PDB file of N, CA, C and O in Angstrom:
ATOM      1  N   MET A   1      24.164 166.012 -22.059  1.00  0.00           N
ATOM      2  CA  MET A   1      24.857 166.168 -23.318  1.00  0.00           C
ATOM      3  C   MET A   1      26.021 167.134 -23.127  1.00  0.00           C
ATOM      4  O   MET A   1      25.924 168.107 -22.379  1.00  0.00           O
ATOM      5  N   SER A   2      27.077 166.858 -23.788  1.00  0.00           N
ATOM      6  CA  SER A   2      28.297 167.633 -23.644  1.00  0.00           C
ATOM      7  C   SER A   2      28.115 169.069 -24.134  1.00  0.00           C
ATOM      8  O   SER A   2      27.354 169.329 -25.065  1.00  0.00           O
ATOM      9  N   SER A   3      28.816 169.979 -23.500  1.00  0.00           N
ATOM     10  CA  SER A   3      28.755 171.363 -23.942  1.00  0.00           C
ATOM     11  C   SER A   3      29.522 171.567 -25.241  1.00  0.00           C
ATOM     12  O   SER A   3      29.482 172.653 -25.820  1.00  0.00           O
ATOM     13  N   THR A   4      30.229 170.520 -25.710  1.00  0.00           N
ATOM     14  CA  THR A   4      30.972 170.643 -26.963  1.00  0.00           C
ATOM     15  C   THR A   4      30.138 170.242 -28.173  1.00  0.00           C
ATOM     16  O   THR A   4      30.599 170.374 -29.307  1.00  0.00           O
ATOM     17  N   THR A   5      28.916 169.752 -27.954  1.00  0.00           N
ATOM     18  CA  THR A   5      28.074 169.416 -29.101  1.00  0.00           C
ATOM     19  C   THR A   5      27.542 170.694 -29.724  1.00  0.00           C
ATOM     20  O   THR A   5      27.315 171.689 -29.036  1.00  0.00           O
ATOM     21  N   SER A   6      27.348 170.655 -31.015  1.00  0.00           N
ATOM     22  CA  SER A   6      26.875 171.840 -31.723  1.00  0.00           C
ATOM     23  C   SER A   6      25.377 172.032 -31.517  1.00  0.00           C
ATOM     24  O   SER A   6      24.667 171.113 -31.108  1.00  0.00           O
ATOM     25  N   GLN A   7      24.919 173.225 -31.803  1.00  0.00           N
ATOM     26  CA  GLN A   7      23.492 173.512 -31.735  1.00  0.00           C
ATOM     27  C   GLN A   7      22.738 172.644 -32.743  1.00  0.00           C
ATOM     28  O   GLN A   7      21.639 172.168 -32.455  1.00  0.00           O
ATOM     29  N   LYS A   8      23.316 172.441 -33.904  1.00  0.00           N
ATOM     30  CA  LYS A   8      22.688 171.613 -34.931  1.00  0.00           C
ATOM     31  C   LYS A   8      22.506 170.184 -34.402  1.00  0.00           C
ATOM     32  O   LYS A   8      21.467 169.568 -34.640  1.00  0.00           O
ATOM     33  N   PHE A   9      23.502 169.652 -33.689  1.00  0.00           N
ATOM     34  CA  PHE A   9      23.416 168.319 -33.103  1.00  0.00           C
ATOM     35  C   PHE A   9      22.305 168.281 -32.053  1.00  0.00           C
ATOM     36  O   PHE A   9      21.493 167.356 -32.045  1.00  0.00           O
ATOM     37  N   ARG A  10      22.264 169.263 -31.184  1.00  0.00           N
ATOM     38  CA  ARG A  10      21.234 169.300 -30.132  1.00  0.00           C
ATOM     39  C   ARG A  10      19.841 169.428 -30.743  1.00  0.00           C
ATOM     40  O   ARG A  10      18.900 168.790 -30.272  1.00  0.00           O
ATOM     41  N   ASP A  11      19.702 170.237 -31.776  1.00  0.00           N
ATOM     42  CA  ASP A  11      18.404 170.388 -32.445  1.00  0.00           C
ATOM     43  C   ASP A  11      17.967 169.079 -33.085  1.00  0.00           C
ATOM     44  O   ASP A  11      16.803 168.691 -32.987  1.00  0.00           O
ATOM     45  N   PHE A  12      18.903 168.399 -33.742  1.00  0.00           N
ATOM     46  CA  PHE A  12      18.568 167.161 -34.439  1.00  0.00           C
ATOM     47  C   PHE A  12      18.193 166.047 -33.467  1.00  0.00           C
ATOM     48  O   PHE A  12      17.224 165.324 -33.695  1.00  0.00           O
ATOM     49  N   THR A  13      18.945 165.909 -32.402  1.00  0.00           N
ATOM     50  CA  THR A  13      18.719 164.794 -31.475  1.00  0.00           C
ATOM     51  C   THR A  13      17.682 165.112 -30.398  1.00  0.00           C
ATOM     52  O   THR A  13      17.329 164.239 -29.606  1.00  0.00           O
ATOM     53  N   GLY A  14      17.198 166.329 -30.361  1.00  0.00           N
ATOM     54  CA  GLY A  14      16.306 166.739 -29.292  1.00  0.00           C
ATOM     55  C   GLY A  14      14.828 166.602 -29.570  1.00  0.00           C
ATOM     56  O   GLY A  14      14.008 166.881 -28.694  1.00  0.00           O
ATOM     57  N   GLU A  15      14.466 166.177 -30.772  1.00  0.00           N
ATOM     58  CA  GLU A  15      13.048 166.062 -31.109  1.00  0.00           C
ATOM     59  C   GLU A  15      12.846 165.014 -32.195  1.00  0.00           C
ATOM     60  O   GLU A  15      13.799 164.649 -32.884  1.00  0.00           O
ATOM     61  N   PRO A  16      11.622 164.525 -32.356  1.00  0.00           N
ATOM     62  CA  PRO A  16      11.356 163.525 -33.401  1.00  0.00           C
ATOM     63  C   PRO A  16      11.701 164.051 -34.796  1.00  0.00           C
ATOM     64  O   PRO A  16      11.737 165.260 -35.024  1.00  0.00           O
ATOM     65  N   LEU A  17      11.952 163.136 -35.712  1.00  0.00           N
ATOM     66  CA  LEU A  17      12.386 163.511 -37.061  1.00  0.00           C
ATOM     67  C   LEU A  17      11.318 164.224 -37.868  1.00  0.00           C
ATOM     68  O   LEU A  17      11.610 165.200 -38.559  1.00  0.00           O
ATOM     69  N   LYS A  18      10.082 163.747 -37.786  1.00  0.00           N
ATOM     70  CA  LYS A  18       8.990 164.268 -38.609  1.00  0.00           C
ATOM     71  C   LYS A  18       9.460 164.351 -40.054  1.00  0.00           C
ATOM     72  O   LYS A  18       9.858 163.333 -40.621  1.00  0.00           O
ATOM     73  N   ASP A  19       9.428 165.518 -40.663  1.00  0.00           N
ATOM     74  CA  ASP A  19       9.834 165.675 -42.060  1.00  0.00           C
ATOM     75  C   ASP A  19      11.130 166.469 -42.206  1.00  0.00           C
ATOM     76  O   ASP A  19      11.286 167.237 -43.155  1.00  0.00           O
ATOM     77  N   LYS A  20      12.057 166.285 -41.269  1.00  0.00           N
ATOM     78  CA  LYS A  20      13.320 167.025 -41.344  1.00  0.00           C
ATOM     79  C   LYS A  20      14.062 166.675 -42.621  1.00  0.00           C
ATOM     80  O   LYS A  20      14.131 165.514 -43.026  1.00  0.00           O
ATOM     81  N   HIS A  21      14.609 167.695 -43.237  1.00  0.00           N
ATOM     82  CA  HIS A  21      15.441 167.527 -44.434  1.00  0.00           C
ATOM     83  C   HIS A  21      16.809 166.998 -44.019  1.00  0.00           C
ATOM     84  O   HIS A  21      17.263 167.256 -42.904  1.00  0.00           O
ATOM     85  N   ILE A  22      17.460 166.268 -44.897  1.00  0.00           N
ATOM     86  CA  ILE A  22      18.759 165.689 -44.548  1.00  0.00           C
ATOM     87  C   ILE A  22      19.814 166.737 -44.233  1.00  0.00           C
ATOM     88  O   ILE A  22      20.773 166.446 -43.519  1.00  0.00           O
ATOM     89  N   SER A  23      19.657 167.946 -44.749  1.00  0.00           N
ATOM     90  CA  SER A  23      20.637 169.000 -44.446  1.00  0.00           C
ATOM     91  C   SER A  23      20.569 169.431 -42.984  1.00  0.00           C
ATOM     92  O   SER A  23      21.446 170.157 -42.516  1.00  0.00           O
ATOM     93  N   GLU A  24      19.539 168.992 -42.254  1.00  0.00           N
ATOM     94  CA  GLU A  24      19.427 169.303 -40.832  1.00  0.00           C
ATOM     95  C   GLU A  24      20.216 168.321 -39.970  1.00  0.00           C
ATOM     96  O   GLU A  24      20.306 168.496 -38.755  1.00  0.00           O
ATOM     97  N   ILE A  25      20.786 167.291 -40.593  1.00  0.00           N
ATOM     98  CA  ILE A  25      21.584 166.316 -39.869  1.00  0.00           C
ATOM     99  C   ILE A  25      23.012 166.841 -39.754  1.00  0.00           C
ATOM    100  O   ILE A  25      23.592 167.252 -40.759  1.00  0.00           O
ATOM    101  N   PRO A  26      23.588 166.837 -38.560  1.00  0.00           N
ATOM    102  CA  PRO A  26      24.978 167.290 -38.410  1.00  0.00           C
ATOM    103  C   PRO A  26      25.915 166.535 -39.351  1.00  0.00           C
ATOM    104  O   PRO A  26      25.782 165.328 -39.551  1.00  0.00           O
ATOM    105  N   GLY A  27      26.851 167.264 -39.916  1.00  0.00           N
ATOM    106  CA  GLY A  27      27.802 166.683 -40.851  1.00  0.00           C
ATOM    107  C   GLY A  27      27.374 166.801 -42.299  1.00  0.00           C
ATOM    108  O   GLY A  27      28.194 166.667 -43.207  1.00  0.00           O
ATOM    109  N   LEU A  28      26.086 167.053 -42.521  1.00  0.00           N
ATOM    110  CA  LEU A  28      25.579 167.153 -43.891  1.00  0.00           C
ATOM    111  C   LEU A  28      25.176 168.588 -44.191  1.00  0.00           C
ATOM    112  O   LEU A  28      24.171 169.086 -43.684  1.00  0.00           O
ATOM    113  N   GLY A  29      25.960 169.231 -45.006  1.00  0.00           N
ATOM    114  CA  GLY A  29      25.634 170.576 -45.447  1.00  0.00           C
ATOM    115  C   GLY A  29      24.933 170.522 -46.793  1.00  0.00           C
ATOM    116  O   GLY A  29      24.546 169.447 -47.250  1.00  0.00           O
ATOM    117  N   PRO A  30      24.768 171.670 -47.429  1.00  0.00           N
ATOM    118  CA  PRO A  30      24.040 171.730 -48.700  1.00  0.00           C
ATOM    119  C   PRO A  30      24.622 170.839 -49.807  1.00  0.00           C
ATOM    120  O   PRO A  30      23.862 170.193 -50.528  1.00  0.00           O
ATOM    121  N   LYS A  31      25.931 170.792 -49.954  1.00  0.00           N
ATOM    122  CA  LYS A  31      26.543 170.000 -51.024  1.00  0.00           C
ATOM    123  C   LYS A  31      26.313 168.504 -50.817  1.00  0.00           C
ATOM    124  O   LYS A  31      25.912 167.800 -51.743  1.00  0.00           O
ATOM    125  N   LEU A  32      26.571 168.015 -49.587  1.00  0.00           N
ATOM    126  CA  LEU A  32      26.372 166.593 -49.324  1.00  0.00           C
ATOM    127  C   LEU A  32      24.895 166.228 -49.394  1.00  0.00           C
ATOM    128  O   LEU A  32      24.541 165.151 -49.872  1.00  0.00           O
ATOM    129  N   ALA A  33      24.035 167.120 -48.919  1.00  0.00           N
ATOM    130  CA  ALA A  33      22.592 166.876 -49.020  1.00  0.00           C
ATOM    131  C   ALA A  33      22.180 166.771 -50.484  1.00  0.00           C
ATOM    132  O   ALA A  33      21.376 165.912 -50.845  1.00  0.00           O
ATOM    133  N   SER A  34      22.729 167.641 -51.322  1.00  0.00           N
ATOM    134  CA  SER A  34      22.434 167.599 -52.751  1.00  0.00           C
ATOM    135  C   SER A  34      22.886 166.276 -53.375  1.00  0.00           C
ATOM    136  O   SER A  34      22.187 165.697 -54.207  1.00  0.00           O
ATOM    137  N   ASN A  35      24.058 165.811 -52.961  1.00  0.00           N
ATOM    138  CA  ASN A  35      24.558 164.527 -53.471  1.00  0.00           C
ATOM    139  C   ASN A  35      23.602 163.394 -53.106  1.00  0.00           C
ATOM    140  O   ASN A  35      23.331 162.520 -53.929  1.00  0.00           O
ATOM    141  N   LEU A  36      23.095 163.406 -51.881  1.00  0.00           N
ATOM    142  CA  LEU A  36      22.162 162.363 -51.461  1.00  0.00           C
ATOM    143  C   LEU A  36      20.815 162.504 -52.161  1.00  0.00           C
ATOM    144  O   LEU A  36      20.180 161.503 -52.495  1.00  0.00           O
ATOM    145  N   GLU A  37      20.378 163.738 -52.385  1.00  0.00           N
ATOM    146  CA  GLU A  37      19.114 163.961 -53.083  1.00  0.00           C
ATOM    147  C   GLU A  37      19.161 163.404 -54.503  1.00  0.00           C
ATOM    148  O   GLU A  37      18.151 162.934 -55.027  1.00  0.00           O
ATOM    149  N   GLU A  38      20.331 163.461 -55.116  1.00  0.00           N
ATOM    150  CA  GLU A  38      20.485 162.888 -56.452  1.00  0.00           C
ATOM    151  C   GLU A  38      20.270 161.379 -56.442  1.00  0.00           C
ATOM    152  O   GLU A  38      19.926 160.786 -57.465  1.00  0.00           O
ATOM    153  N   SER A  39      20.475 160.759 -55.273  1.00  0.00           N
ATOM    154  CA  SER A  39      20.243 159.322 -55.101  1.00  0.00           C
ATOM    155  C   SER A  39      18.831 159.032 -54.610  1.00  0.00           C
ATOM    156  O   SER A  39      18.482 157.874 -54.378  1.00  0.00           O
ATOM    157  N   GLY A  40      18.017 160.072 -54.449  1.00  0.00           N
ATOM    158  CA  GLY A  40      16.638 159.889 -54.019  1.00  0.00           C
ATOM    159  C   GLY A  40      16.416 159.970 -52.524  1.00  0.00           C
ATOM    160  O   GLY A  40      15.343 159.607 -52.043  1.00  0.00           O
ATOM    161  N   ILE A  41      17.402 160.436 -51.779  1.00  0.00           N
ATOM    162  CA  ILE A  41      17.276 160.554 -50.322  1.00  0.00           C
ATOM    163  C   ILE A  41      17.220 162.031 -49.968  1.00  0.00           C
ATOM    164  O   ILE A  41      18.183 162.766 -50.184  1.00  0.00           O
ATOM    165  N   SER A  42      16.079 162.466 -49.420  1.00  0.00           N
ATOM    166  CA  SER A  42      15.948 163.876 -49.065  1.00  0.00           C
ATOM    167  C   SER A  42      15.487 164.099 -47.628  1.00  0.00           C
ATOM    168  O   SER A  42      15.579 165.216 -47.120  1.00  0.00           O
ATOM    169  N   LYS A  43      14.997 163.067 -46.973  1.00  0.00           N
ATOM    170  CA  LYS A  43      14.480 163.208 -45.610  1.00  0.00           C
ATOM    171  C   LYS A  43      15.371 162.474 -44.615  1.00  0.00           C
ATOM    172  O   LYS A  43      15.977 161.452 -44.937  1.00  0.00           O
ATOM    173  N   ALA A  44      15.438 163.005 -43.418  1.00  0.00           N
ATOM    174  CA  ALA A  44      16.266 162.408 -42.369  1.00  0.00           C
ATOM    175  C   ALA A  44      15.803 160.991 -42.038  1.00  0.00           C
ATOM    176  O   ALA A  44      16.625 160.123 -41.744  1.00  0.00           O
ATOM    177  N   TYR A  45      14.494 160.752 -42.084  1.00  0.00           N
ATOM    178  CA  TYR A  45      14.008 159.413 -41.768  1.00  0.00           C
ATOM    179  C   TYR A  45      14.462 158.384 -42.796  1.00  0.00           C
ATOM    180  O   TYR A  45      14.582 157.203 -42.469  1.00  0.00           O
ATOM    181  N   GLU A  46      14.716 158.808 -44.036  1.00  0.00           N
ATOM    182  CA  GLU A  46      15.238 157.887 -45.044  1.00  0.00           C
ATOM    183  C   GLU A  46      16.675 157.483 -44.708  1.00  0.00           C
ATOM    184  O   GLU A  46      17.061 156.327 -44.881  1.00  0.00           O
ATOM    185  N   LEU A  47      17.451 158.440 -44.231  1.00  0.00           N
ATOM    186  CA  LEU A  47      18.827 158.134 -43.835  1.00  0.00           C
ATOM    187  C   LEU A  47      18.837 157.280 -42.569  1.00  0.00           C
ATOM    188  O   LEU A  47      19.681 156.395 -42.424  1.00  0.00           O
ATOM    189  N   LEU A  48      17.913 157.538 -41.665  1.00  0.00           N
ATOM    190  CA  LEU A  48      17.770 156.691 -40.484  1.00  0.00           C
ATOM    191  C   LEU A  48      17.480 155.253 -40.907  1.00  0.00           C
ATOM    192  O   LEU A  48      18.015 154.315 -40.316  1.00  0.00           O
ATOM    193  N   GLY A  49      16.646 155.075 -41.915  1.00  0.00           N
ATOM    194  CA  GLY A  49      16.340 153.738 -42.420  1.00  0.00           C
ATOM    195  C   GLY A  49      17.574 153.014 -42.920  1.00  0.00           C
ATOM    196  O   GLY A  49      17.713 151.807 -42.719  1.00  0.00           O
ATOM    197  N   ILE A  50      18.469 153.739 -43.568  1.00  0.00           N
ATOM    198  CA  ILE A  50      19.715 153.129 -44.034  1.00  0.00           C
ATOM    199  C   ILE A  50      20.562 152.704 -42.844  1.00  0.00           C
ATOM    200  O   ILE A  50      21.140 151.618 -42.835  1.00  0.00           O
ATOM    201  N   TYR A  51      20.629 153.569 -41.843  1.00  0.00           N
ATOM    202  CA  TYR A  51      21.388 153.240 -40.625  1.00  0.00           C
ATOM    203  C   TYR A  51      20.828 151.972 -39.976  1.00  0.00           C
ATOM    204  O   TYR A  51      21.589 151.100 -39.555  1.00  0.00           O
ATOM    205  N   LEU A  52      19.523 151.874 -39.896  1.00  0.00           N
ATOM    206  CA  LEU A  52      18.905 150.690 -39.300  1.00  0.00           C
ATOM    207  C   LEU A  52      19.135 149.454 -40.164  1.00  0.00           C
ATOM    208  O   LEU A  52      19.341 148.361 -39.637  1.00  0.00           O
ATOM    209  N   THR A  53      19.102 149.615 -41.482  1.00  0.00           N
ATOM    210  CA  THR A  53      19.370 148.504 -42.398  1.00  0.00           C
ATOM    211  C   THR A  53      20.792 147.982 -42.203  1.00  0.00           C
ATOM    212  O   THR A  53      21.052 146.789 -42.362  1.00  0.00           O
ATOM    213  N   LEU A  54      21.697 148.877 -41.861  1.00  0.00           N
ATOM    214  CA  LEU A  54      23.087 148.483 -41.594  1.00  0.00           C
ATOM    215  C   LEU A  54      23.268 148.018 -40.144  1.00  0.00           C
ATOM    216  O   LEU A  54      24.384 147.967 -39.627  1.00  0.00           O
ATOM    217  N   LEU A  55      22.144 147.680 -39.504  1.00  0.00           N
ATOM    218  CA  LEU A  55      22.124 147.125 -38.146  1.00  0.00           C
ATOM    219  C   LEU A  55      22.761 148.047 -37.106  1.00  0.00           C
ATOM    220  O   LEU A  55      23.390 147.594 -36.151  1.00  0.00           O
ATOM    221  N   LYS A  56      22.580 149.355 -37.319  1.00  0.00           N
ATOM    222  CA  LYS A  56      23.089 150.392 -36.412  1.00  0.00           C
ATOM    223  C   LYS A  56      24.600 150.292 -36.214  1.00  0.00           C
ATOM    224  O   LYS A  56      25.116 150.597 -35.139  1.00  0.00           O
ATOM    225  N   ASN A  57      25.295 149.866 -37.251  1.00  0.00           N
ATOM    226  CA  ASN A  57      26.753 149.774 -37.212  1.00  0.00           C
ATOM    227  C   ASN A  57      27.315 151.109 -37.702  1.00  0.00           C
ATOM    228  O   ASN A  57      27.263 151.417 -38.893  1.00  0.00           O
ATOM    229  N   LYS A  58      27.850 151.893 -36.772  1.00  0.00           N
ATOM    230  CA  LYS A  58      28.332 153.238 -37.118  1.00  0.00           C
ATOM    231  C   LYS A  58      29.465 153.204 -38.139  1.00  0.00           C
ATOM    232  O   LYS A  58      29.531 154.071 -39.011  1.00  0.00           O
ATOM    233  N   ASP A  59      30.347 152.231 -38.048  1.00  0.00           N
ATOM    234  CA  ASP A  59      31.464 152.157 -38.991  1.00  0.00           C
ATOM    235  C   ASP A  59      30.968 151.942 -40.417  1.00  0.00           C
ATOM    236  O   ASP A  59      31.425 152.607 -41.347  1.00  0.00           O
ATOM    237  N   TYR A  60      30.032 151.010 -40.586  1.00  0.00           N
ATOM    238  CA  TYR A  60      29.469 150.762 -41.921  1.00  0.00           C
ATOM    239  C   TYR A  60      28.709 151.978 -42.431  1.00  0.00           C
ATOM    240  O   TYR A  60      28.783 152.332 -43.608  1.00  0.00           O
ATOM    241  N   PHE A  61      27.976 152.610 -41.516  1.00  0.00           N
ATOM    242  CA  PHE A  61      27.204 153.782 -41.910  1.00  0.00           C
ATOM    243  C   PHE A  61      28.122 154.923 -42.337  1.00  0.00           C
ATOM    244  O   PHE A  61      27.845 155.612 -43.319  1.00  0.00           O
ATOM    245  N   GLU A  62      29.212 155.122 -41.604  1.00  0.00           N
ATOM    246  CA  GLU A  62      30.168 156.166 -41.996  1.00  0.00           C
ATOM    247  C   GLU A  62      30.728 155.887 -43.384  1.00  0.00           C
ATOM    248  O   GLU A  62      30.862 156.803 -44.195  1.00  0.00           O
ATOM    249  N   LEU A  63      31.051 154.641 -43.658  1.00  0.00           N
ATOM    250  CA  LEU A  63      31.543 154.281 -44.995  1.00  0.00           C
ATOM    251  C   LEU A  63      30.470 154.533 -46.045  1.00  0.00           C
ATOM    252  O   LEU A  63      30.769 155.011 -47.140  1.00  0.00           O
ATOM    253  N   TRP A  64      29.241 154.218 -45.719  1.00  0.00           N
ATOM    254  CA  TRP A  64      28.135 154.424 -46.661  1.00  0.00           C
ATOM    255  C   TRP A  64      27.990 155.911 -46.980  1.00  0.00           C
ATOM    256  O   TRP A  64      27.850 156.285 -48.145  1.00  0.00           O
ATOM    257  N   ILE A  65      28.024 156.752 -45.960  1.00  0.00           N
ATOM    258  CA  ILE A  65      27.900 158.207 -46.165  1.00  0.00           C
ATOM    259  C   ILE A  65      29.069 158.730 -46.998  1.00  0.00           C
ATOM    260  O   ILE A  65      28.885 159.573 -47.876  1.00  0.00           O
ATOM    261  N   ARG A  66      30.243 158.237 -46.724  1.00  0.00           N
ATOM    262  CA  ARG A  66      31.417 158.678 -47.494  1.00  0.00           C
ATOM    263  C   ARG A  66      31.275 158.272 -48.955  1.00  0.00           C
ATOM    264  O   ARG A  66      31.558 159.062 -49.855  1.00  0.00           O
ATOM    265  N   ASP A  67      30.835 157.038 -49.187  1.00  0.00           N
ATOM    266  CA  ASP A  67      30.700 156.539 -50.561  1.00  0.00           C
ATOM    267  C   ASP A  67      29.540 157.174 -51.312  1.00  0.00           C
ATOM    268  O   ASP A  67      29.653 157.432 -52.510  1.00  0.00           O
ATOM    269  N   ASN A  68      28.431 157.430 -50.635  1.00  0.00           N
ATOM    270  CA  ASN A  68      27.213 157.872 -51.316  1.00  0.00           C
ATOM    271  C   ASN A  68      26.965 159.370 -51.289  1.00  0.00           C
ATOM    272  O   ASN A  68      26.224 159.885 -52.126  1.00  0.00           O
ATOM    273  N   ALA A  69      27.564 160.071 -50.352  1.00  0.00           N
ATOM    274  CA  ALA A  69      27.369 161.521 -50.278  1.00  0.00           C
ATOM    275  C   ALA A  69      28.655 162.281 -50.580  1.00  0.00           C
ATOM    276  O   ALA A  69      28.620 163.482 -50.846  1.00  0.00           O
ATOM    277  N   GLY A  70      29.789 161.584 -50.539  1.00  0.00           N
ATOM    278  CA  GLY A  70      31.064 162.260 -50.753  1.00  0.00           C
ATOM    279  C   GLY A  70      31.582 162.936 -49.497  1.00  0.00           C
ATOM    280  O   GLY A  70      32.398 163.855 -49.574  1.00  0.00           O
ATOM    281  N   ALA A  71      31.114 162.486 -48.340  1.00  0.00           N
ATOM    282  CA  ALA A  71      31.548 163.082 -47.073  1.00  0.00           C
ATOM    283  C   ALA A  71      32.982 162.689 -46.748  1.00  0.00           C
ATOM    284  O   ALA A  71      33.450 161.621 -47.143  1.00  0.00           O
ATOM    285  N   ASN A  72      33.666 163.556 -46.031  1.00  0.00           N
ATOM    286  CA  ASN A  72      34.983 163.185 -45.521  1.00  0.00           C
ATOM    287  C   ASN A  72      34.786 162.450 -44.190  1.00  0.00           C
ATOM    288  O   ASN A  72      33.656 162.299 -43.725  1.00  0.00           O
ATOM    289  N   ARG A  73      35.874 161.997 -43.585  1.00  0.00           N
ATOM    290  CA  ARG A  73      35.761 161.215 -42.345  1.00  0.00           C
ATOM    291  C   ARG A  73      35.068 161.986 -41.228  1.00  0.00           C
ATOM    292  O   ARG A  73      34.221 161.441 -40.519  1.00  0.00           O
ATOM    293  N   HIS A  74      35.430 163.247 -41.077  1.00  0.00           N
ATOM    294  CA  HIS A  74      34.848 164.069 -40.008  1.00  0.00           C
ATOM    295  C   HIS A  74      33.342 164.247 -40.213  1.00  0.00           C
ATOM    296  O   HIS A  74      32.562 164.087 -39.275  1.00  0.00           O
ATOM    297  N   GLN A  75      32.943 164.575 -41.428  1.00  0.00           N
ATOM    298  CA  GLN A  75      31.527 164.755 -41.727  1.00  0.00           C
ATOM    299  C   GLN A  75      30.752 163.454 -41.516  1.00  0.00           C
ATOM    300  O   GLN A  75      29.660 163.462 -40.948  1.00  0.00           O
ATOM    301  N   ALA A  76      31.320 162.342 -41.972  1.00  0.00           N
ATOM    302  CA  ALA A  76      30.663 161.044 -41.825  1.00  0.00           C
ATOM    303  C   ALA A  76      30.504 160.688 -40.352  1.00  0.00           C
ATOM    304  O   ALA A  76      29.471 160.155 -39.947  1.00  0.00           O
ATOM    305  N   LYS A  77      31.523 160.982 -39.553  1.00  0.00           N
ATOM    306  CA  LYS A  77      31.447 160.693 -38.120  1.00  0.00           C
ATOM    307  C   LYS A  77      30.393 161.556 -37.448  1.00  0.00           C
ATOM    308  O   LYS A  77      29.635 161.060 -36.614  1.00  0.00           O
ATOM    309  N   GLN A  78      30.327 162.837 -37.792  1.00  0.00           N
ATOM    310  CA  GLN A  78      29.311 163.724 -37.224  1.00  0.00           C
ATOM    311  C   GLN A  78      27.910 163.204 -37.534  1.00  0.00           C
ATOM    312  O   GLN A  78      27.043 163.172 -36.661  1.00  0.00           O
ATOM    313  N   CYS A  79      27.699 162.803 -38.766  1.00  0.00           N
ATOM    314  CA  CYS A  79      26.398 162.299 -39.191  1.00  0.00           C
ATOM    315  C   CYS A  79      26.058 161.011 -38.445  1.00  0.00           C
ATOM    316  O   CYS A  79      24.954 160.871 -37.917  1.00  0.00           O
ATOM    317  N   ALA A  80      26.995 160.079 -38.399  1.00  0.00           N
ATOM    318  CA  ALA A  80      26.764 158.797 -37.719  1.00  0.00           C
ATOM    319  C   ALA A  80      26.518 159.006 -36.228  1.00  0.00           C
ATOM    320  O   ALA A  80      25.642 158.359 -35.654  1.00  0.00           O
ATOM    321  N   ASP A  81      27.269 159.892 -35.599  1.00  0.00           N
ATOM    322  CA  ASP A  81      27.081 160.168 -34.174  1.00  0.00           C
ATOM    323  C   ASP A  81      25.686 160.734 -33.909  1.00  0.00           C
ATOM    324  O   ASP A  81      25.036 160.368 -32.929  1.00  0.00           O
ATOM    325  N   ALA A  82      25.235 161.623 -34.785  1.00  0.00           N
ATOM    326  CA  ALA A  82      23.909 162.235 -34.609  1.00  0.00           C
ATOM    327  C   ALA A  82      22.810 161.197 -34.783  1.00  0.00           C
ATOM    328  O   ALA A  82      21.874 161.146 -33.986  1.00  0.00           O
ATOM    329  N   ILE A  83      22.914 160.370 -35.815  1.00  0.00           N
ATOM    330  CA  ILE A  83      21.894 159.345 -36.062  1.00  0.00           C
ATOM    331  C   ILE A  83      21.895 158.349 -34.902  1.00  0.00           C
ATOM    332  O   ILE A  83      20.831 157.955 -34.424  1.00  0.00           O
ATOM    333  N   ASP A  84      23.075 157.942 -34.450  1.00  0.00           N
ATOM    334  CA  ASP A  84      23.175 156.995 -33.346  1.00  0.00           C
ATOM    335  C   ASP A  84      22.583 157.575 -32.059  1.00  0.00           C
ATOM    336  O   ASP A  84      21.853 156.892 -31.340  1.00  0.00           O
ATOM    337  N   SER A  85      22.898 158.818 -31.781  1.00  0.00           N
ATOM    338  CA  SER A  85      22.360 159.480 -30.595  1.00  0.00           C
ATOM    339  C   SER A  85      20.838 159.599 -30.679  1.00  0.00           C
ATOM    340  O   SER A  85      20.141 159.410 -29.682  1.00  0.00           O
ATOM    341  N   PHE A  86      20.332 159.913 -31.863  1.00  0.00           N
ATOM    342  CA  PHE A  86      18.889 159.985 -32.059  1.00  0.00           C
ATOM    343  C   PHE A  86      18.250 158.625 -31.742  1.00  0.00           C
ATOM    344  O   PHE A  86      17.234 158.555 -31.051  1.00  0.00           O
ATOM    345  N   CYS A  87      18.854 157.555 -32.251  1.00  0.00           N
ATOM    346  CA  CYS A  87      18.341 156.211 -32.004  1.00  0.00           C
ATOM    347  C   CYS A  87      18.334 155.880 -30.518  1.00  0.00           C
ATOM    348  O   CYS A  87      17.372 155.307 -30.005  1.00  0.00           O
ATOM    349  N   SER A  88      19.402 156.240 -29.836  1.00  0.00           N
ATOM    350  CA  SER A  88      19.497 155.968 -28.395  1.00  0.00           C
ATOM    351  C   SER A  88      18.396 156.684 -27.618  1.00  0.00           C
ATOM    352  O   SER A  88      17.909 156.187 -26.604  1.00  0.00           O
ATOM    353  N   GLN A  89      18.023 157.836 -28.103  1.00  0.00           N
ATOM    354  CA  GLN A  89      17.029 158.633 -27.393  1.00  0.00           C
ATOM    355  C   GLN A  89      15.594 158.267 -27.758  1.00  0.00           C
ATOM    356  O   GLN A  89      14.719 158.278 -26.893  1.00  0.00           O
ATOM    357  N   PHE A  90      15.337 157.942 -29.029  1.00  0.00           N
ATOM    358  CA  PHE A  90      13.949 157.781 -29.471  1.00  0.00           C
ATOM    359  C   PHE A  90      13.559 156.358 -29.867  1.00  0.00           C
ATOM    360  O   PHE A  90      12.367 156.073 -29.984  1.00  0.00           O
ATOM    361  N   LEU A  91      14.510 155.461 -30.075  1.00  0.00           N
ATOM    362  CA  LEU A  91      14.147 154.100 -30.491  1.00  0.00           C
ATOM    363  C   LEU A  91      14.402 153.098 -29.389  1.00  0.00           C
ATOM    364  O   LEU A  91      14.153 151.906 -29.568  1.00  0.00           O
TER     365      LEU A  91
END
């Protein structure tokens, strides 16, 4: 893994999801997590399910995060990269 990845990214992709809160996903801070919680999504595995439903298409997932959480492009990309990396490692 690149030395330019954040600690949050390494923590998220380095172990199973279990009951991780969505705010533990890179790119999603408290405000974006709150926006998703208002839609009924509070766990990382729920967001992973959306990614899988979108057939692991990072572009669609980034658009979904932008539309549903209010993320900007950078935040959406960070989130999609983390979810994709997690999938590559554990699925």
